[in-house]
C-alpha positions in Angstrom: 90.0 59.1 -14.3 88.9 56.3 -16.6 90.6 52.7 -17.1 88.9 52.5 -20.7 90.9 49.4 -21.8 93.1 47.0 -20.3 95.3 43.7 -21.3 98.2 41.6 -20.0 100.4 39.2 -21.4 102.3 35.8 -20.1 104.9 33.7 -21.1 103.6 30.3 -22.3 106.5 29.0 -20.5 106.2 27.8 -16.5 107.8 26.4 -14.0 106.4 24.2 -11.6 107.9 24.0 -8.1 109.6 20.0 -9.2 111.8 22.4 -11.1 113.4 24.1 -7.5 113.4 20.8 -6.1 116.1 19.3 -8.7 118.2 22.5 -8.0 117.9 23.7 -4.5 116.3 20.5 -2.9 113.3 22.6 -1.3 109.8 20.5 -2.0 106.7 21.1 -3.9 105.1 21.6 -0.2 107.6 23.5 1.3 107.2 26.1 -1.7 103.1 26.1 -1.8 103.0 26.4 2.0 105.7 29.8 2.6 104.4 31.2 -0.4 101.2 29.8 -2.2 103.0 29.8 -5.6 102.6 25.9 -7.4 104.2 27.6 -10.7 105.3 30.5 -12.4 105.6 32.2 -15.6 109.5 32.3 -17.6 109.6 34.3 -20.5 111.8 32.7 -23.5 115.6 33.5 -24.2 114.5 35.8 -27.1 111.8 37.4 -24.6 112.6 40.6 -22.5 110.8 43.3 -20.7 110.1 45.4 -23.9 108.7 42.2 -26.3 106.4 41.0 -23.4 105.3 44.9 -23.1 104.6 45.3 -26.6 102.7 42.1 -26.4 100.1 43.6 -23.7 99.7 46.3 -25.6 98.5 44.1 -29.2 96.2 42.3 -26.6 95.1 45.7 -25.5 94.1 46.6 -29.2 90.7 44.9 -29.8 89.3 46.4 -26.6 90.3 49.9 -27.3 87.8 52.4 -27.9 89.5 54.9 -29.7 92.9 55.2 -32.3 95.7 53.8 -30.4 97.8 57.3 -31.9 95.8 59.4 -29.6 97.8 58.6 -26.7 99.6 61.6 -25.4 101.1 59.8 -22.2 102.6 56.9 -21.9 104.3 55.9 -18.6 106.4 52.2 -18.0 106.6 50.5 -15.2 109.2 48.5 -13.8 112.2 47.9 -12.2 113.7 45.0 -14.3 114.4 46.9 -17.2 116.1 45.7 -19.9 117.4 49.1 -21.2 117.8 51.7 -18.6 118.4 54.3 -21.3 115.8 53.3 -24.1 113.0 52.6 -21.9 109.7 50.2 -22.0 107.8 53.6 -22.5 110.1 54.2 -25.8 110.0 50.9 -26.9 106.2 50.8 -27.5 106.0 54.2 -28.6 108.8 52.9 -31.4 106.8 50.0 -31.9 103.1 51.7 -32.7 104.6 54.4 -33.8 102.4 56.6 -31.4 104.2 60.4 -32.5 102.3 62.7 -30.1 103.1 61.1 -26.9 105.8 62.3 -24.0 107.2 59.2 -23.2 108.9 58.4 -19.4 109.9 55.6 -16.8 108.8 55.2 -13.3 110.4 52.5 -11.3 109.6 52.2 -7.5 109.9 48.4 -7.0 106.5 46.5 -6.7 104.2 50.1 -6.2 105.4 51.2 -9.5 102.1 50.3 -11.7 100.3 52.7 -9.1 103.0 55.3 -8.7 102.9 55.1 -13.0 98.9 56.2 -12.3 99.6 58.7 -10.2 102.1 60.2 -12.7 99.0 59.9 -15.2 96.7 61.5 -12.2 98.9 64.9 -12.4 99.3 65.3 -16.3 95.7 65.2 -16.3 95.2 67.6 -13.7 97.7 70.3 -15.6 96.0 69.8 -19.2 98.8 68.3 -20.5 97.2 64.9 -21.4 94.3 63.3 -21.7 94.8 59.9 -23.0 97.4 57.8 -21.5 98.7 54.3 -21.7 100.4 52.7 -18.4 102.6 49.9 -19.3 103.7 47.6 -17.1 106.2 44.7 -17.7 108.7 43.3 -15.1 111.6 40.3 -16.1 112.2 39.2 -12.8 114.2 35.8 -14.2 117.0 37.8 -16.2 118.1 39.2 -12.9 117.1 36.3 -10.3 118.9 33.1 -9.2 117.1 29.9 -9.3 119.5 28.6 -7.3 118.8 31.5 -4.2 116.9 29.2 -1.6 115.2 32.1 -0.1 113.9 33.6 -3.0 114.6 32.3 -6.6 111.5 30.3 -6.8 109.0 33.5 -6.3 109.7 35.2 -9.2 107.1 34.8 -11.9 107.3 37.3 -15.9 104.4 39.2 -17.2 103.1 42.7 -18.4 99.9 44.6 -18.4 99.0 47.5 -20.6 96.4 50.1 -18.9 95.0 52.6 -21.1 93.9 55.2 -18.4 92.0 58.9 -19.9 90.6 61.6 -18.2 87.0 61.8 -19.5 86.3 58.2 -20.1 85.5 56.2 -23.3 82.9 53.0 -23.4 81.0 51.5 -21.6 83.0 48.8 -20.2 85.8 50.9 -18.5 86.3 51.4 -14.4 86.2 54.9 -12.9 89.5 55.6 -10.8 88.0 57.3 -7.5 91.1 57.6 -6.1 94.5 56.5 -5.8 97.6 57.1 -3.4 101.0 56.4 -3.2 103.4 56.7 0.4 107.3 56.6 0.3 108.4 54.3 3.0 112.2 54.7 3.0 112.5 55.3 6.4 110.9 52.1 7.7 112.3 48.9 9.1 115.1 47.7 6.9 113.6 49.2 3.6 117.3 49.9 2.0 118.1 46.1 2.6 115.3 43.7 2.9 115.2 43.3 -1.0 117.7 44.7 -3.4 118.7 44.3 -7.2 122.0 45.4 -7.3 122.8 44.7 -11.3 126.9 44.2 -10.6 126.1 42.6 -7.3 123.8 39.4 -6.7 121.0 40.9 -8.6 117.5 40.4 -7.1 117.5 39.0 -3.7 115.2 38.8 -0.7 117.2 38.8 2.4 114.9 40.3 4.9 111.3 38.0 4.4 110.6 38.5 7.8 110.8 42.5 7.5 109.2 42.9 4.5 106.0 40.7 5.9 105.7 42.8 8.7 105.5 46.1 6.6 103.5 44.8 3.5 100.4 43.5 5.8 100.7 46.7 8.0 100.8 49.3 5.0 98.6 47.5 2.4 96.1 47.7 5.2 96.5 51.1 5.8 96.1 52.3 2.1 93.0 50.4 1.6 91.6 52.1 4.9 92.9 55.6 3.8 91.3 55.2 0.2 87.7 54.2 2.6 87.6 57.2 4.6 89.4 59.5 2.3 85.6 59.0 0.0 83.6 58.0 2.9 83.3 54.8 1.9 82.5 51.3 4.4 85.0 48.6 4.4 81.6 46.5 3.8 80.9 47.9 0.2 84.0 46.7 -1.3 83.2 44.4 -4.4 86.9 42.9 -4.3 89.9 43.1 -3.4 93.2 42.9 -5.6 96.1 42.6 -3.5 100.1 42.5 -4.8 100.5 39.3 -5.5 103.8 38.5 -3.9 103.3 35.7 -1.0 99.8 34.1 -0.2 100.5 34.5 3.5 100.9 38.1 2.9 97.2 38.1 1.0 96.2 35.8 3.5 96.9 38.4 6.2 96.0 41.5 4.7 92.0 39.8 4.1 92.2 38.7 7.6 92.7 42.2 8.8 90.2 43.9 6.9 87.9 41.7 7.6 87.4 40.4 4.1 86.3 37.0 2.8 88.3 34.5 0.9 86.1 34.9 -2.4 86.2 38.9 -2.5 89.9 38.3 -2.7 91.6 37.8 -6.4 94.5 36.1 -6.8 96.5 34.4 -9.4 100.1 34.0 -7.7 99.2 30.3 -7.5 100.0 30.0 -11.4 101.6 32.9 -12.2 104.4 33.7 -9.1 105.6 37.3 -8.5 105.0 39.0 -11.2 106.5 42.3 -9.4 104.6 45.5 -10.2 103.0 43.9 -13.3 100.8 41.5 -10.6 98.1 43.0 -9.5 97.1 44.8 -13.0 97.7 41.3 -14.9 95.1 40.5 -12.1 92.7 43.2 -13.0 93.1 42.4 -16.8 92.4 38.7 -16.1 89.2 39.4 -14.1 88.2 42.3 -16.2 84.9 40.6 -17.5 83.8 39.6 -14.0 83.2 43.6 -13.1 79.3 44.1 -12.8 77.9 47.6 -12.5 78.4 49.0 -9.2 81.8 47.2 -8.3 84.2 48.7 -5.8 87.2 47.3 -6.1 89.8 48.6 -3.9 93.7 47.6 -5.6 96.7 47.7 -2.4 100.1 47.3 -3.5 103.3 47.2 -1.5 107.2 47.6 -3.3 110.7 47.3 -1.5 112.6 50.3 -0.7 110.0 50.4 1.0 106.8 51.6 -1.0 103.3 51.5 -1.2 99.8 52.4 -2.8 96.3 51.4 -3.0 93.7 52.6 -5.9 89.9 52.7 -5.7 88.0 51.7 -8.7 84.7 51.5 -9.4 82.3 50.1 -12.1 
């Protein structure tokens, strides 16, 4: 499999830590010291999960090496839907008129992007698809409470569009060497640590410590599993793109793996936690820096719990 093109969309509006200081009394130093976040992106009142997904696809159009109508599979990924029936995949199919594509939604918290890519892998393996679009969009602010002192200040909004083909097209793409995801619903406080119950409190995170312990463990495990399976040494990895949930988690994962800070791609300081879209957005933001021979490891952890890893080669 190959990533042929990628793009992202981040809302123009950003909220600084001072905004939350006025609401909750949490200072800029306190928030930054515990999360690594200075500002976070915020969708406008007229934006939603669908509109951001469409904007991400629009941003990719000039980079796509084949007509959009050749896409035969659209996999949406989100845990913050605008519509649970007409999904982001259907919204994209409708907006761009892609008649030959299947349209489905994957939702597994912050691992949803990699779960969606793994679904594409299955369609490719059965020859039911050859060109897929994975569109990831999170409208966290629609479900979170800015006055929530535990997690209200963490969330950012954003989207990404990732075009994947079975055979590869163009010279600028990345080969997906391997991908793995894991369901971890049996681990720790999986069902309670972070949850979104629309009729009962929205997006909350009551057990941050349990998330930290398990995220730092399984994000490392996913990288090590992929490297062992592909007989690749850790020192051969050029870049690491971890889920952008919390800078303390990212730092712990980096140190455990023994990687240098310069190898780790981070956008949480400016964008906040953009959920399952975070690693795809970071990959898009750094697309032009990758050179031939680079190996990129992506690792994620999501509430519920779930984890995943992906190994890419330029």
